[in-house]
C-alpha positions as CSV (number, residue, x, y, z in Angstrom):
1,M,-1.6,-23.8,32.7
2,T,-3.4,-24.7,29.5
3,E,-6.5,-23.0,28.0
4,Q,-8.6,-25.8,29.3
5,D,-7.3,-25.3,32.8
6,L,-7.9,-21.6,32.5
7,L,-11.5,-22.0,31.4
8,A,-12.2,-24.7,34.0
9,Q,-11.5,-22.2,36.9
10,P,-14.4,-20.8,38.8
11,P,-15.6,-17.2,38.0
12,A,-14.4,-16.2,41.5
13,D,-10.8,-16.9,40.4
14,Y,-11.0,-14.3,37.6
15,M,-7.6,-12.7,37.0
16,N,-5.9,-14.4,39.9
17,D,-2.1,-14.8,39.8
18,A,-2.3,-18.0,37.7
19,Q,-4.5,-16.4,35.1
20,Q,-2.4,-13.3,35.0
21,G,0.7,-15.5,34.5
22,F,-1.1,-17.3,31.7
23,F,-1.9,-14.1,29.8
24,R,1.5,-12.6,30.5
25,A,3.2,-15.6,28.9
26,L,0.7,-15.5,26.0
27,L,1.3,-11.8,25.4
28,L,5.1,-12.1,25.7
29,T,5.1,-15.0,23.2
30,Q,2.9,-13.0,20.8
31,R,5.2,-10.0,21.2
32,D,8.4,-11.9,20.5
33,E,6.8,-13.5,17.4
34,L,5.5,-10.2,16.1
35,Q,8.8,-8.4,16.7
36,A,10.6,-11.1,14.8
37,R,8.2,-10.8,11.9
38,I,8.5,-7.0,11.9
39,E,12.3,-7.2,11.9
40,A,12.3,-9.8,9.1
41,E,9.9,-7.7,7.0
42,F,11.9,-4.6,7.6
43,L,15.1,-6.3,6.5
44,L,13.4,-7.6,3.4
45,L,12.2,-4.2,2.6
46,R,15.6,-2.7,2.9
47,E,17.2,-5.4,0.8
48,Q,14.9,-5.0,-2.2
49,E,16.6,-3.7,-5.2
50,T,15.2,-1.2,-7.7
51,N,15.2,-2.3,-11.3
52,S,15.7,0.2,-14.2
53,D,12.6,-0.9,-16.1
54,L,9.8,1.6,-15.4
55,A,7.2,-1.1,-15.1
56,D,9.3,-3.0,-12.6
57,I,9.9,0.2,-10.6
58,G,6.2,0.8,-10.4
59,S,5.4,-2.7,-9.4
60,A,8.2,-2.7,-6.8
61,E,7.0,0.6,-5.4
62,E,3.4,-0.8,-5.1
63,Q,4.8,-3.8,-3.3
64,R,6.9,-1.6,-1.0
65,Q,3.8,0.5,-0.1
66,W,1.9,-2.7,0.7
67,Q,4.7,-3.9,3.0
68,L,4.9,-0.5,4.7
69,R,1.2,-0.6,5.5
70,L,1.6,-4.2,6.9
71,L,4.5,-3.0,9.0
72,E,2.4,-0.1,10.3
73,R,-0.4,-2.5,11.3
74,E,2.0,-4.8,13.0
75,K,3.6,-1.9,14.9
76,K,0.1,-0.9,16.1
77,L,-0.5,-4.4,17.3
78,L,2.9,-4.4,19.1
79,D,1.9,-1.2,20.9
80,K,-1.4,-2.8,22.0
81,I,0.5,-5.8,23.3
82,D,2.8,-3.5,25.3
83,D,-0.3,-1.7,26.6
84,A,-1.8,-5.0,27.7
85,L,1.5,-5.9,29.5
86,E,1.4,-2.6,31.2
87,L,-2.2,-3.2,32.4
88,L,-1.0,-6.6,33.7
89,A,1.8,-5.0,35.7
90,R,-0.7,-2.5,37.2
91,G,-3.3,-5.3,38.0
92,E,-5.8,-3.8,35.6
93,Y,-5.7,-6.4,32.9
94,G,-8.9,-8.2,32.0
95,W,-11.2,-5.5,33.3
96,C,-13.3,-3.4,30.9
97,R,-11.9,0.2,30.8
98,E,-15.5,1.5,30.3
99,T,-17.6,-0.5,32.7
100,G,-15.1,-2.0,35.1
101,E,-16.7,-5.4,34.5
102,P,-14.6,-8.5,33.6
103,I,-13.8,-8.7,29.9
104,G,-14.0,-12.5,30.1
105,L,-11.6,-15.3,29.5
106,Q,-13.0,-16.4,26.2
107,R,-12.7,-12.9,24.7
108,L,-9.2,-12.5,26.1
109,L,-8.1,-15.8,24.6
110,R,-9.4,-14.6,21.2
111,R,-8.1,-11.1,21.6
112,P,-5.5,-10.8,24.4
113,T,-5.2,-7.0,23.8
114,A,-8.9,-6.4,24.4
115,T,-9.7,-3.5,26.8
116,L,-13.4,-3.5,26.4
117,C,-16.0,-6.2,27.3
118,I,-18.3,-7.3,24.4
119,E,-21.1,-5.0,25.3
120,A,-18.9,-1.9,25.6
121,K,-17.1,-2.8,22.3
122,E,-20.5,-3.1,20.5
123,R,-21.5,0.3,21.9
124,E,-18.2,1.8,20.7
125,E,-18.7,0.3,17.2
126,L,-22.2,1.7,17.0
127,R,-20.9,5.2,17.9
128,E,-18.2,4.9,15.3
129,R,-20.8,3.9,12.6
130,H,-23.0,6.7,13.7
131,K,-20.2,9.2,13.3
132,R,-19.3,7.9,9.8
133,A,-23.0,8.2,8.8
134,I,-23.1,11.9,9.7
């Protein structure tokens, strides 16, 4: 099934077997690609040599910290993909965890790990901004 086929389906078909299969394949592909990137970055990080020049050591350490932050972000995304795959297995994927309403195919195509519909996500972001302002 292509994205066009997916989007052409009637609303009554939301999260039917074909749509779940589409998103399962999408998530598994993203997971495999992300895992390969994480492994490559980790190997690169382990292979980096430390120079004896203090300026080089400082620069290398800064680069290392940046790479570690990137790996941490990618690991969090990997966890979100695993969570989405678990939701698929339980038949709960594609439904807003706050409202129970459909998240929507367009949103899931843009962010397959989404667990909130647009309205619920906007409310969550408003609450977070309010907390930071206090």
